All heavy atoms as a GROMACS GRO file, in nm:
protein
  564
    1ASP      N    1  -0.899  -2.671  -4.116
    1ASP     CA    2  -1.031  -2.694  -4.085
    1ASP      C    3  -1.056  -2.674  -3.935
    1ASP      O    4  -1.157  -2.622  -3.901
    1ASP     CB    5  -1.070  -2.837  -4.126
    1ASP     CG    6  -1.092  -2.848  -4.284
    1ASP    OD1    7  -1.106  -2.753  -4.347
    1ASP    OD2    8  -1.078  -2.971  -4.329
    2GLN      N    9  -0.954  -2.718  -3.856
    2GLN     CA   10  -0.968  -2.702  -3.719
    2GLN      C   11  -0.970  -2.552  -3.684
    2GLN      O   12  -1.047  -2.503  -3.591
    2GLN     CB   13  -0.859  -2.774  -3.635
    2GLN     CG   14  -0.873  -2.922  -3.653
    2GLN     CD   15  -0.751  -2.986  -3.593
    2GLN    OE1   16  -0.653  -2.935  -3.547
    2GLN    NE2   17  -0.750  -3.119  -3.589
    3LEU      N   18  -0.888  -2.471  -3.735
    3LEU     CA   19  -0.886  -2.327  -3.716
    3LEU      C   20  -1.011  -2.267  -3.755
    3LEU      O   21  -1.064  -2.176  -3.690
    3LEU     CB   22  -0.760  -2.270  -3.782
    3LEU     CG   23  -0.621  -2.308  -3.725
    3LEU    CD1   24  -0.510  -2.241  -3.805
    3LEU    CD2   25  -0.615  -2.270  -3.588
    4TYR      N   26  -1.062  -2.299  -3.875
    4TYR     CA   27  -1.187  -2.241  -3.912
    4TYR      C   28  -1.309  -2.268  -3.826
    4TYR      O   29  -1.383  -2.189  -3.792
    4TYR     CB   30  -1.225  -2.296  -4.055
    4TYR     CG   31  -1.153  -2.218  -4.165
    4TYR    CD1   32  -1.071  -2.293  -4.259
    4TYR    CD2   33  -1.160  -2.084  -4.187
    4TYR    CE1   34  -1.004  -2.226  -4.362
    4TYR    CE2   35  -1.088  -2.013  -4.292
    4TYR     CZ   36  -1.015  -2.089  -4.372
    4TYR     OH   37  -0.946  -2.024  -4.463
    5ALA      N   38  -1.307  -2.403  -3.772
    5ALA     CA   39  -1.406  -2.440  -3.676
    5ALA      C   40  -1.392  -2.358  -3.541
    5ALA      O   41  -1.498  -2.342  -3.480
    5ALA     CB   42  -1.404  -2.590  -3.657
    6ARG      N   43  -1.277  -2.327  -3.505
    6ARG     CA   44  -1.251  -2.264  -3.377
    6ARG      C   45  -1.296  -2.117  -3.376
    6ARG      O   46  -1.315  -2.061  -3.266
    6ARG     CB   47  -1.108  -2.259  -3.335
    6ARG     CG   48  -1.059  -2.399  -3.293
    6ARG     CD   49  -0.911  -2.404  -3.269
    6ARG     NE   50  -0.867  -2.290  -3.190
    6ARG     CZ   51  -0.748  -2.254  -3.174
    6ARG    NH1   52  -0.643  -2.335  -3.231
    6ARG    NH2   53  -0.701  -2.153  -3.103
    7VAL      N   54  -1.329  -2.053  -3.485
    7VAL     CA   55  -1.356  -1.912  -3.485
    7VAL      C   56  -1.499  -1.884  -3.464
    7VAL      O   57  -1.539  -1.753  -3.456
    7VAL     CB   58  -1.309  -1.838  -3.623
    7VAL    CG1   59  -1.168  -1.868  -3.640
    7VAL    CG2   60  -1.389  -1.894  -3.737
    8ALA      N   61  -1.590  -1.979  -3.447
    8ALA     CA   62  -1.734  -1.956  -3.439
    8ALA      C   63  -1.768  -1.860  -3.320
    8ALA      O   64  -1.846  -1.772  -3.332
    8ALA     CB   65  -1.813  -2.092  -3.431
    9ASP      N   66  -1.700  -1.894  -3.204
    9ASP     CA   67  -1.735  -1.813  -3.093
    9ASP      C   68  -1.693  -1.657  -3.113
    9ASP      O   69  -1.745  -1.565  -3.063
    9ASP     CB   70  -1.667  -1.859  -2.970
    9ASP     CG   71  -1.741  -1.985  -2.911
    9ASP    OD1   72  -1.860  -2.010  -2.946
    9ASP    OD2   73  -1.678  -2.062  -2.830
   10GLY      N   74  -1.573  -1.645  -3.180
   10GLY     CA   75  -1.520  -1.513  -3.208
   10GLY      C   76  -1.614  -1.440  -3.294
   10GLY      O   77  -1.634  -1.318  -3.280
   11ILE      N   78  -1.664  -1.499  -3.400
   11ILE     CA   79  -1.758  -1.437  -3.495
   11ILE      C   80  -1.885  -1.403  -3.423
   11ILE      O   81  -1.938  -1.293  -3.450
   11ILE     CB   82  -1.789  -1.538  -3.618
   11ILE    CG1   83  -1.659  -1.553  -3.696
   11ILE    CG2   84  -1.908  -1.478  -3.702
   11ILE    CD1   85  -1.669  -1.655  -3.808
   12ALA      N   86  -1.930  -1.482  -3.331
   12ALA     CA   87  -2.053  -1.444  -3.257
   12ALA      C   88  -2.031  -1.311  -3.165
   12ALA      O   89  -2.128  -1.249  -3.137
   12ALA     CB   90  -2.084  -1.562  -3.164
   13GLU      N   91  -1.902  -1.278  -3.140
   13GLU     CA   92  -1.879  -1.160  -3.064
   13GLU      C   93  -1.866  -1.030  -3.154
   13GLU      O   94  -1.864  -0.931  -3.098
   13GLU     CB   95  -1.743  -1.171  -2.994
   13GLU     CG   96  -1.758  -1.282  -2.880
   13GLU     CD   97  -1.857  -1.248  -2.772
   13GLU    OE1   98  -1.864  -1.139  -2.729
   13GLU    OE2   99  -1.926  -1.346  -2.726
   14LEU      N  100  -1.866  -1.047  -3.281
   14LEU     CA  101  -1.860  -0.937  -3.378
   14LEU      C  102  -1.990  -0.865  -3.384
   14LEU      O  103  -2.086  -0.918  -3.345
   14LEU     CB  104  -1.812  -0.981  -3.517
   14LEU     CG  105  -1.678  -1.049  -3.526
   14LEU    CD1  106  -1.662  -1.112  -3.669
   14LEU    CD2  107  -1.568  -0.949  -3.493
   15ASP      N  108  -1.976  -0.739  -3.431
   15ASP     CA  109  -2.094  -0.656  -3.460
   15ASP      C  110  -2.187  -0.745  -3.552
   15ASP      O  111  -2.140  -0.796  -3.650
   15ASP     CB  112  -2.056  -0.523  -3.527
   15ASP     CG  113  -2.169  -0.438  -3.547
   15ASP    OD1  114  -2.263  -0.471  -3.631
   15ASP    OD2  115  -2.177  -0.331  -3.476
   16PRO      N  116  -2.312  -0.745  -3.518
   16PRO     CA  117  -2.405  -0.834  -3.603
   16PRO      C  118  -2.400  -0.795  -3.748
   16PRO      O  119  -2.424  -0.883  -3.835
   16PRO     CB  120  -2.536  -0.807  -3.544
   16PRO     CG  121  -2.517  -0.765  -3.397
   16PRO     CD  122  -2.380  -0.696  -3.396
   17ALA      N  123  -2.371  -0.662  -3.784
   17ALA     CA  124  -2.381  -0.620  -3.919
   17ALA      C  125  -2.262  -0.683  -4.000
   17ALA      O  126  -2.277  -0.703  -4.120
   17ALA     CB  127  -2.373  -0.472  -3.930
   18CYS      N  128  -2.154  -0.724  -3.930
   18CYS     CA  129  -2.038  -0.774  -4.009
   18CYS      C  130  -2.035  -0.927  -4.008
   18CYS      O  131  -1.951  -0.995  -4.078
   18CYS     CB  132  -1.914  -0.702  -3.977
   18CYS     SG  133  -1.854  -0.760  -3.811
   19ARG      N  134  -2.110  -0.990  -3.918
   19ARG     CA  135  -2.095  -1.131  -3.909
   19ARG      C  136  -2.123  -1.213  -4.042
   19ARG      O  137  -2.042  -1.303  -4.071
   19ARG     CB  138  -2.195  -1.180  -3.804
   19ARG     CG  139  -2.161  -1.150  -3.662
   19ARG     CD  140  -2.258  -1.199  -3.558
   19ARG     NE  141  -2.258  -1.141  -3.443
   19ARG     CZ  142  -2.349  -1.126  -3.347
   19ARG    NH1  143  -2.470  -1.180  -3.371
   19ARG    NH2  144  -2.323  -1.055  -3.239
   20PRO      N  145  -2.229  -1.178  -4.113
   20PRO     CA  146  -2.251  -1.254  -4.238
   20PRO      C  147  -2.137  -1.260  -4.336
   20PRO      O  148  -2.100  -1.350  -4.401
   20PRO     CB  149  -2.381  -1.190  -4.296
   20PRO     CG  150  -2.442  -1.123  -4.188
   20PRO     CD  151  -2.338  -1.079  -4.097
   21GLY      N  152  -2.069  -1.143  -4.363
   21GLY     CA  153  -1.953  -1.132  -4.445
   21GLY      C  154  -1.845  -1.212  -4.399
   21GLY      O  155  -1.774  -1.278  -4.479
   22ILE      N  156  -1.815  -1.213  -4.274
   22ILE     CA  157  -1.705  -1.282  -4.217
   22ILE      C  158  -1.732  -1.434  -4.220
   22ILE      O  159  -1.632  -1.518  -4.254
   22ILE     CB  160  -1.675  -1.239  -4.072
   22ILE    CG1  161  -1.639  -1.092  -4.062
   22ILE    CG2  162  -1.569  -1.328  -4.006
   22ILE    CD1  163  -1.515  -1.053  -4.133
   23ARG      N  164  -1.856  -1.477  -4.193
   23ARG     CA  165  -1.888  -1.617  -4.197
   23ARG      C  166  -1.882  -1.668  -4.338
   23ARG      O  167  -1.831  -1.779  -4.364
   23ARG     CB  168  -2.031  -1.637  -4.137
   23ARG     CG  169  -2.032  -1.624  -3.997
   23ARG     CD  170  -2.169  -1.620  -3.926
   23ARG     NE  171  -2.238  -1.760  -3.949
   23ARG     CZ  172  -2.362  -1.770  -3.947
   23ARG    NH1  173  -2.450  -1.668  -3.932
   23ARG    NH2  174  -2.421  -1.888  -3.966
   24ALA      N  175  -1.935  -1.588  -4.432
   24ALA     CA  176  -1.922  -1.624  -4.570
   24ALA      C  177  -1.775  -1.642  -4.616
   24ALA      O  178  -1.744  -1.748  -4.687
   24ALA     CB  179  -1.993  -1.529  -4.664
   25ALA      N  180  -1.691  -1.554  -4.581
   25ALA     CA  181  -1.551  -1.548  -4.625
   25ALA      C  182  -1.487  -1.678  -4.559
   25ALA      O  183  -1.411  -1.749  -4.623
   25ALA     CB  184  -1.481  -1.428  -4.573
   26GLN      N  185  -1.516  -1.709  -4.435
   26GLN     CA  186  -1.472  -1.826  -4.362
   26GLN      C  187  -1.502  -1.952  -4.445
   26GLN      O  188  -1.417  -2.026  -4.471
   26GLN     CB  189  -1.528  -1.833  -4.224
   26GLN     CG  190  -1.502  -1.972  -4.151
   26GLN     CD  191  -1.589  -1.984  -4.027
   26GLN    OE1  192  -1.687  -1.912  -4.008
   26GLN    NE2  193  -1.570  -2.089  -3.960
   27TRP      N  194  -1.628  -1.969  -4.482
   27TRP     CA  195  -1.668  -2.088  -4.555
   27TRP      C  196  -1.609  -2.088  -4.693
   27TRP      O  197  -1.582  -2.198  -4.744
   27TRP     CB  198  -1.820  -2.107  -4.556
   27TRP     CG  199  -1.879  -2.117  -4.408
   27TRP    CD1  200  -1.805  -2.172  -4.303
   27TRP    CD2  201  -2.011  -2.078  -4.366
   27TRP    NE1  202  -1.892  -2.175  -4.192
   27TRP    CE2  203  -2.011  -2.122  -4.230
   27TRP    CE3  204  -2.113  -2.024  -4.420
   27TRP    CZ2  205  -2.119  -2.101  -4.155
   27TRP    CZ3  206  -2.228  -2.001  -4.342
   27TRP    CH2  207  -2.230  -2.034  -4.215
   28ILE      N  208  -1.604  -1.986  -4.768
   28ILE     CA  209  -1.553  -1.978  -4.899
   28ILE      C  210  -1.411  -2.014  -4.904
   28ILE      O  211  -1.360  -2.094  -4.976
   28ILE     CB  212  -1.580  -1.846  -4.972
   28ILE    CG1  213  -1.739  -1.829  -5.000
   28ILE    CG2  214  -1.513  -1.832  -5.103
   28ILE    CD1  215  -1.782  -1.694  -5.033
   29TYR      N  216  -1.331  -1.954  -4.818
   29TYR     CA  217  -1.187  -1.984  -4.814
   29TYR      C  218  -1.169  -2.132  -4.754
   29TYR      O  219  -1.062  -2.190  -4.804
   29TYR     CB  220  -1.107  -1.876  -4.720
   29TYR     CG  221  -1.079  -1.751  -4.793
   29TYR    CD1  222  -1.156  -1.635  -4.766
   29TYR    CD2  223  -0.992  -1.746  -4.893
   29TYR    CE1  224  -1.133  -1.524  -4.843
   29TYR    CE2  225  -0.962  -1.634  -4.967
   29TYR     CZ  226  -1.039  -1.517  -4.931
   29TYR     OH  227  -1.013  -1.402  -5.009
   30ALA      N  228  -1.254  -2.184  -4.668
   30ALA     CA  229  -1.239  -2.313  -4.636
   30ALA      C  230  -1.257  -2.407  -4.747
   30ALA      O  231  -1.187  -2.510  -4.776
   30ALA     CB  232  -1.343  -2.355  -4.524
   31ASP      N  233  -1.356  -2.375  -4.831
   31ASP     CA  234  -1.371  -2.454  -4.956
   31ASP      C  235  -1.256  -2.450  -5.049
   31ASP      O  236  -1.219  -2.552  -5.108
   31ASP     CB  237  -1.502  -2.404  -5.035
   31ASP     CG  238  -1.623  -2.467  -4.996
   31ASP    OD1  239  -1.635  -2.556  -4.897
   31ASP    OD2  240  -1.730  -2.454  -5.059
   32ILE      N  241  -1.199  -2.339  -5.060
   32ILE     CA  242  -1.074  -2.327  -5.148
   32ILE      C  243  -0.963  -2.411  -5.084
   32ILE      O  244  -0.896  -2.487  -5.160
   32ILE     CB  245  -1.020  -2.175  -5.150
   32ILE    CG1  246  -1.125  -2.091  -5.247
   32ILE    CG2  247  -0.883  -2.156  -5.207
   32ILE    CD1  248  -1.098  -1.938  -5.231
   33GLY      N  249  -0.946  -2.411  -4.961
   33GLY     CA  250  -0.850  -2.496  -4.902
   33GLY      C  251  -0.869  -2.644  -4.920
   33GLY      O  252  -0.777  -2.725  -4.952
   34ARG      N  253  -0.995  -2.683  -4.914
   34ARG     CA  254  -1.030  -2.826  -4.945
   34ARG      C  255  -1.002  -2.857  -5.095
   34ARG      O  256  -0.956  -2.965  -5.122
   34ARG     CB  257  -1.182  -2.852  -4.916
   34ARG     CG  258  -1.208  -2.863  -4.766
   34ARG     CD  259  -1.350  -2.912  -4.726
   34ARG     NE  260  -1.446  -2.804  -4.742
   34ARG     CZ  261  -1.469  -2.718  -4.642
   34ARG    NH1  262  -1.397  -2.730  -4.530
   34ARG    NH2  263  -1.551  -2.627  -4.656
   35LEU      N  264  -1.025  -2.768  -5.188
   35LEU     CA  265  -0.994  -2.796  -5.323
   35LEU      C  266  -0.846  -2.808  -5.348
   35LEU      O  267  -0.812  -2.891  -5.422
   35LEU     CB  268  -1.054  -2.679  -5.413
   35LEU     CG  269  -1.201  -2.663  -5.436
   35LEU    CD1  270  -1.241  -2.532  -5.493
   35LEU    CD2  271  -1.254  -2.779  -5.508
   36VAL      N  272  -0.780  -2.722  -5.282
   36VAL     CA  273  -0.626  -2.737  -5.290
   36VAL      C  274  -0.575  -2.852  -5.237
   36VAL      O  275  -0.488  -2.927  -5.300
   36VAL     CB  276  -0.565  -2.601  -5.232
   36VAL    CG1  277  -0.403  -2.621  -5.215
   36VAL    CG2  278  -0.586  -2.475  -5.304
   37ARG      N  279  -0.625  -2.894  -5.115
   37ARG     CA  280  -0.584  -3.018  -5.052
   37ARG      C  281  -0.624  -3.142  -5.146
   37ARG      O  282  -0.540  -3.230  -5.158
   37ARG     CB  283  -0.657  -3.032  -4.914
   37ARG     CG  284  -0.576  -3.110  -4.823
   37ARG     CD  285  -0.624  -3.109  -4.679
   37ARG     NE  286  -0.769  -3.093  -4.658
   37ARG     CZ  287  -0.827  -2.987  -4.611
   37ARG    NH1  288  -0.751  -2.882  -4.591
   37ARG    NH2  289  -0.954  -2.976  -4.595
   38ALA      N  290  -0.739  -3.134  -5.212
   38ALA     CA  291  -0.780  -3.248  -5.295
   38ALA      C  292  -0.682  -3.258  -5.428
   38ALA      O  293  -0.675  -3.361  -5.477
   38ALA     CB  294  -0.918  -3.222  -5.342
   39ARG      N  295  -0.611  -3.151  -5.454
   39ARG     CA  296  -0.518  -3.149  -5.570
   39ARG      C  297  -0.377  -3.171  -5.522
   39ARG      O  298  -0.292  -3.115  -5.575
   39ARG     CB  299  -0.538  -3.024  -5.648
   39ARG     CG  300  -0.670  -2.998  -5.714
   39ARG     CD  301  -0.680  -2.869  -5.769
   39ARG     NE  302  -0.808  -2.851  -5.833
   39ARG     CZ  303  -0.870  -2.737  -5.859
   39ARG    NH1  304  -0.793  -2.621  -5.844
   39ARG    NH2  305  -0.981  -2.726  -5.916
   40ASP      N  306  -0.362  -3.247  -5.410
   40ASP     CA  307  -0.233  -3.277  -5.352
   40ASP      C  308  -0.157  -3.145  -5.320
   40ASP      O  309  -0.036  -3.135  -5.327
   40ASP     CB  310  -0.151  -3.363  -5.457
   40ASP     CG  311  -0.207  -3.502  -5.474
   40ASP    OD1  312  -0.255  -3.558  -5.373
   40ASP    OD2  313  -0.193  -3.547  -5.586
   41CYS      N  314  -0.229  -3.046  -5.272
   41CYS     CA  315  -0.180  -2.916  -5.221
   41CYS      C  316  -0.111  -2.834  -5.332
   41CYS      O  317  -0.025  -2.751  -5.303
   41CYS     CB  318  -0.086  -2.943  -5.103
   41CYS     SG  319  -0.171  -3.008  -4.960
   42ASP      N  320  -0.138  -2.861  -5.452
   42ASP     CA  321  -0.095  -2.780  -5.571
   42ASP      C  322  -0.177  -2.661  -5.583
   42ASP      O  323  -0.274  -2.667  -5.650
   42ASP     CB  324  -0.087  -2.870  -5.696
   42ASP     CG  325  -0.041  -2.792  -5.812
   42ASP    OD1  326   0.016  -2.679  -5.800
   42ASP    OD2  327  -0.060  -2.834  -5.925
   43SER      N  328  -0.117  -2.554  -5.532
   43SER     CA  329  -0.190  -2.419  -5.544
   43SER      C  330  -0.146  -2.339  -5.653
   43SER      O  331  -0.187  -2.225  -5.665
   43SER     CB  332  -0.190  -2.347  -5.411
   43SER     OG  333  -0.055  -2.314  -5.381
   44VAL      N  334  -0.047  -2.390  -5.731
   44VAL     CA  335   0.019  -2.318  -5.835
   44VAL      C  336  -0.020  -2.368  -5.971
   44VAL      O  337  -0.054  -2.290  -6.061
   44VAL     CB  338   0.173  -2.315  -5.821
   44VAL    CG1  339   0.234  -2.241  -5.935
   44VAL    CG2  340   0.213  -2.260  -5.690
   45GLY      N  341  -0.033  -2.500  -5.997
   45GLY     CA  342  -0.057  -2.562  -6.118
   45GLY      C  343  -0.195  -2.517  -6.176
   45GLY      O  344  -0.212  -2.500  -6.296
   46THR      N  345  -0.294  -2.512  -6.092
   46THR     CA  346  -0.425  -2.488  -6.131
   46THR      C  347  -0.483  -2.403  -6.017
   46THR      O  348  -0.456  -2.413  -5.900
   46THR     CB  349  -0.519  -2.610  -6.147
   46THR    OG1  350  -0.526  -2.688  -6.035
   46THR    CG2  351  -0.468  -2.688  -6.259
   47ARG      N  352  -0.578  -2.315  -6.056
   47ARG     CA  353  -0.637  -2.226  -5.954
   47ARG      C  354  -0.766  -2.293  -5.896
   47ARG      O  355  -0.845  -2.353  -5.967
   47ARG     CB  356  -0.689  -2.096  -6.028
   47ARG     CG  357  -0.737  -1.995  -5.928
   47ARG     CD  358  -0.763  -1.863  -5.998
   47ARG     NE  359  -0.813  -1.773  -5.902
   47ARG     CZ  360  -0.867  -1.661  -5.934
   47ARG    NH1  361  -0.892  -1.624  -6.064
   47ARG    NH2  362  -0.924  -1.577  -5.839
   48ALA      N  363  -0.768  -2.284  -5.766
   48ALA     CA  364  -0.892  -2.336  -5.695
   48ALA      C  365  -1.000  -2.232  -5.699
   48ALA      O  366  -0.988  -2.130  -5.644
   48ALA     CB  367  -0.850  -2.385  -5.551
   49VAL      N  368  -1.108  -2.279  -5.756
   49VAL     CA  369  -1.217  -2.179  -5.775
   49VAL      C  370  -1.345  -2.246  -5.707
   49VAL      O  371  -1.380  -2.355  -5.746
   49VAL     CB  372  -1.241  -2.145  -5.915
   49VAL    CG1  373  -1.357  -2.055  -5.935
   49VAL    CG2  374  -1.121  -2.080  -5.975
   50VAL      N  375  -1.413  -2.173  -5.627
   50VAL     CA  376  -1.539  -2.213  -5.575
   50VAL      C  377  -1.646  -2.170  -5.674
   50VAL      O  378  -1.643  -2.039  -5.709
   50VAL     CB  379  -1.574  -2.151  -5.437
   50VAL    CG1  380  -1.703  -2.191  -5.377
   50VAL    CG2  381  -1.455  -2.197  -5.335
   51PRO      N  382  -1.730  -2.260  -5.721
   51PRO     CA  383  -1.832  -2.208  -5.826
   51PRO      C  384  -1.921  -2.111  -5.772
   51PRO      O  385  -1.954  -2.101  -5.650
   51PRO     CB  386  -1.903  -2.350  -5.845
   51PRO     CG  387  -1.820  -2.461  -5.805
   51PRO     CD  388  -1.736  -2.397  -5.693
   52SER      N  389  -1.970  -2.024  -5.861
   52SER     CA  390  -2.063  -1.912  -5.820
   52SER      C  391  -2.180  -1.949  -5.741
   52SER      O  392  -2.211  -1.890  -5.647
   52SER     CB  393  -2.099  -1.834  -5.946
   52SER     OG  394  -1.978  -1.770  -6.003
   53GLY      N  395  -2.243  -2.061  -5.784
   53GLY     CA  396  -2.359  -2.107  -5.725
   53GLY      C  397  -2.334  -2.152  -5.579
   53GLY      O  398  -2.410  -2.126  -5.492
   54ARG      N  399  -2.219  -2.212  -5.556
   54ARG     CA  400  -2.177  -2.250  -5.419
   54ARG      C  401  -2.161  -2.120  -5.338
   54ARG      O  402  -2.191  -2.113  -5.224
   54ARG     CB  403  -2.049  -2.342  -5.431
   54ARG     CG  404  -1.988  -2.365  -5.300
   54ARG     CD  405  -2.057  -2.474  -5.233
   54ARG     NE  406  -1.984  -2.516  -5.100
   54ARG     CZ  407  -2.037  -2.559  -5.001
   54ARG    NH1  408  -2.161  -2.578  -4.991
   54ARG    NH2  409  -1.966  -2.591  -4.884
   55LYS      N  410  -2.089  -2.027  -5.392
   55LYS     CA  411  -2.053  -1.898  -5.320
   55LYS      C  412  -2.190  -1.834  -5.278
   55LYS      O  413  -2.199  -1.787  -5.168
   55LYS     CB  414  -1.975  -1.800  -5.406
   55LYS     CG  415  -1.826  -1.838  -5.415
   55LYS     CD  416  -1.768  -1.729  -5.492
   55LYS     CE  417  -1.625  -1.764  -5.537
   55LYS     NZ  418  -1.554  -1.672  -5.622
   56ILE      N  419  -2.283  -1.832  -5.372
   56ILE     CA  420  -2.419  -1.766  -5.344
   56ILE      C  421  -2.480  -1.832  -5.226
   56ILE      O  422  -2.537  -1.778  -5.137
   56ILE     CB  423  -2.496  -1.757  -5.462
   56ILE    CG1  424  -2.439  -1.657  -5.566
   56ILE    CG2  425  -2.642  -1.720  -5.429
   56ILE    CD1  426  -2.502  -1.656  -5.706
   57GLY      N  427  -2.481  -1.968  -5.232
   57GLY     CA  428  -2.531  -2.050  -5.131
   57GLY      C  429  -2.474  -2.028  -4.993
   57GLY      O  430  -2.541  -2.020  -4.893
   58LEU      N  431  -2.355  -2.014  -4.999
   58LEU     CA  432  -2.272  -1.990  -4.863
   58LEU      C  433  -2.301  -1.847  -4.812
   58LEU      O  434  -2.327  -1.835  -4.690
   58LEU     CB  435  -2.120  -2.005  -4.878
   58LEU     CG  436  -2.076  -2.146  -4.911
   58LEU    CD1  437  -1.927  -2.155  -4.949
   58LEU    CD2  438  -2.113  -2.247  -4.785
   59VAL      N  439  -2.303  -1.757  -4.899
   59VAL     CA  440  -2.345  -1.618  -4.853
   59VAL      C  441  -2.485  -1.615  -4.801
   59VAL      O  442  -2.515  -1.556  -4.687
   59VAL     CB  443  -2.328  -1.519  -4.969
   59VAL    CG1  444  -2.393  -1.382  -4.932
   59VAL    CG2  445  -2.184  -1.499  -5.008
   60LEU      N  446  -2.581  -1.675  -4.861
   60LEU     CA  447  -2.716  -1.690  -4.820
   60LEU      C  448  -2.729  -1.764  -4.674
   60LEU      O  449  -2.796  -1.720  -4.588
   60LEU     CB  450  -2.813  -1.754  -4.922
   60LEU     CG  451  -2.838  -1.677  -5.044
   60LEU    CD1  452  -2.919  -1.763  -5.140
   60LEU    CD2  453  -2.902  -1.544  -5.013
   61LEU      N  454  -2.651  -1.866  -4.671
   61LEU     CA  455  -2.648  -1.942  -4.539
   61LEU      C  456  -2.575  -1.856  -4.432
   61LEU      O  457  -2.625  -1.854  -4.318
   61LEU     CB  458  -2.570  -2.065  -4.562
   61LEU     CG  459  -2.548  -2.159  -4.435
   61LEU    CD1  460  -2.689  -2.216  -4.401
   61LEU    CD2  461  -2.455  -2.281  -4.468
   62ALA      N  462  -2.475  -1.782  -4.464
   62ALA     CA  463  -2.415  -1.693  -4.375
   62ALA      C  464  -2.504  -1.579  -4.319
   62ALA      O  465  -2.484  -1.530  -4.210
   62ALA     CB  466  -2.287  -1.635  -4.423
   63MET      N  467  -2.608  -1.542  -4.390
   63MET     CA  468  -2.704  -1.445  -4.358
   63MET      C  469  -2.798  -1.487  -4.239
   63MET      O  470  -2.868  -1.400  -4.184
   63MET     CB  471  -2.768  -1.385  -4.470
   63MET     CG  472  -2.674  -1.316  -4.568
   63MET     SD  473  -2.739  -1.262  -4.727
   63MET     CE  474  -2.852  -1.138  -4.674
   64LEU      N  475  -2.804  -1.617  -4.225
   64LEU     CA  476  -2.894  -1.669  -4.119
   64LEU      C  477  -2.847  -1.626  -3.988
   64LEU      O  478  -2.736  -1.600  -3.973
   64LEU     CB  479  -2.912  -1.825  -4.128
   64LEU     CG  480  -2.963  -1.881  -4.263
   64LEU    CD1  481  -2.966  -2.029  -4.253
   64LEU    CD2  482  -3.115  -1.835  -4.276
   65PRO      N  483  -2.939  -1.617  -3.895
   65PRO     CA  484  -2.896  -1.572  -3.758
   65PRO      C  485  -2.791  -1.661  -3.701
   65PRO      O  486  -2.790  -1.794  -3.725
   65PRO     CB  487  -3.013  -1.584  -3.675
   65PRO     CG  488  -3.134  -1.579  -3.773
   65PRO     CD  489  -3.080  -1.633  -3.897
   66VAL      N  490  -2.703  -1.602  -3.626
   66VAL     CA  491  -2.593  -1.693  -3.560
   66VAL      C  492  -2.662  -1.766  -3.448
   66VAL      O  493  -2.731  -1.708  -3.369
   66VAL     CB  494  -2.480  -1.597  -3.505
   66VAL    CG1  495  -2.378  -1.679  -3.434
   66VAL    CG2  496  -2.418  -1.519  -3.619
   67PRO      N  497  -2.626  -1.895  -3.432
   67PRO     CA  498  -2.688  -1.974  -3.330
   67PRO      C  499  -2.632  -1.929  -3.193
   67PRO      O  500  -2.548  -1.849  -3.181
   67PRO     CB  501  -2.646  -2.116  -3.359
   67PRO     CG  502  -2.524  -2.098  -3.450
   67PRO     CD  503  -2.540  -1.976  -3.518
   68ALA      N  504  -2.690  -1.987  -3.083
   68ALA     CA  505  -2.648  -1.950  -2.945
   68ALA      C  506  -2.501  -1.971  -2.933
   68ALA      O  507  -2.439  -2.065  -2.996
   68ALA     CB  508  -2.722  -2.046  -2.852
   69ARG      N  509  -2.436  -1.893  -2.854
   69ARG     CA  510  -2.295  -1.892  -2.828
   69ARG      C  511  -2.252  -2.040  -2.788
   69ARG      O  512  -2.319  -2.106  -2.699
   69ARG     CB  513  -2.262  -1.797  -2.717
   69ARG     CG  514  -2.114  -1.788  -2.701
   69ARG     CD  515  -2.086  -1.680  -2.595
   69ARG     NE  516  -1.948  -1.692  -2.541
   69ARG     CZ  517  -1.842  -1.640  -2.604
   69ARG    NH1  518  -1.846  -1.573  -2.707
   69ARG    NH2  519  -1.726  -1.664  -2.546
   70GLY      N  520  -2.146  -2.080  -2.844
   70GLY     CA  521  -2.096  -2.224  -2.811
   70GLY      C  522  -2.145  -2.327  -2.918
   70GLY      O  523  -2.078  -2.421  -2.930
   71ALA      N  524  -2.253  -2.296  -2.994
   71ALA     CA  525  -2.294  -2.389  -3.091
   71ALA      C  526  -2.218  -2.357  -3.219
   71ALA      O  527  -2.190  -2.238  -3.250
   71ALA     CB  528  -2.447  -2.371  -3.122
   72THR      N  529  -2.188  -2.459  -3.290
   72THR     CA  530  -2.106  -2.448  -3.410
   72THR      C  531  -2.193  -2.486  -3.530
   72THR      O  532  -2.253  -2.586  -3.529
   72THR     CB  533  -1.981  -2.540  -3.404
   72THR    OG1  534  -1.897  -2.510  -3.289
   72THR    CG2  535  -1.894  -2.512  -3.523
   73VAL      N  536  -2.185  -2.400  -3.632
   73VAL     CA  537  -2.253  -2.426  -3.746
   73VAL      C  538  -2.145  -2.442  -3.863
   73VAL      O  539  -2.062  -2.351  -3.872
   73VAL     CB  540  -2.351  -2.312  -3.791
   73VAL    CG1  541  -2.411  -2.334  -3.931
   73VAL    CG2  542  -2.470  -2.307  -3.693
   74HIS      N  543  -2.156  -2.546  -3.931
   74HIS     CA  544  -2.070  -2.570  -4.045
   74HIS      C  545  -2.148  -2.563  -4.178
   74HIS      O  546  -2.251  -2.630  -4.185
   74HIS     CB  547  -1.995  -2.701  -4.033
   74HIS     CG  548  -1.910  -2.716  -3.907
   74HIS    ND1  549  -1.787  -2.657  -3.903
   74HIS    CD2  550  -1.923  -2.767  -3.785
   74HIS    CE1  551  -1.727  -2.671  -3.783
   74HIS    NE2  552  -1.814  -2.733  -3.717
   75ALA      N  553  -2.094  -2.496  -4.269
   75ALA     CA  554  -2.164  -2.487  -4.399
   75ALA      C  555  -2.168  -2.637  -4.463
   75ALA      O  556  -2.072  -2.706  -4.445
   75ALA     CB  557  -2.095  -2.393  -4.495
   76PRO      N  558  -2.273  -2.670  -4.529
   76PRO     CA  559  -2.274  -2.808  -4.594
   76PRO      C  560  -2.180  -2.813  -4.701
   76PRO      O  561  -2.128  -2.716  -4.757
   76PRO     CB  562  -2.414  -2.810  -4.649
   76PRO     CG  563  -2.465  -2.668  -4.657
   76PRO     CD  564  -2.384  -2.586  -4.551
   0.00000   0.00000   0.00000
């Protein structure tokens, strides 16, 4: 979670056209990590899946303008 939070400034430096995809991937993979952690870090016994509705919400949120440099936005 700390590493995901640290990338906000780097994402702000990317070409604006690719920022939404990178931000969405960041949040979706972070959700997968939280699901795996909630299952006692068992990533083999069951597959961690982010529901489609949640993914769509994260993609839409990622399409919003990036805040001023130094500000951190975390997906809900």
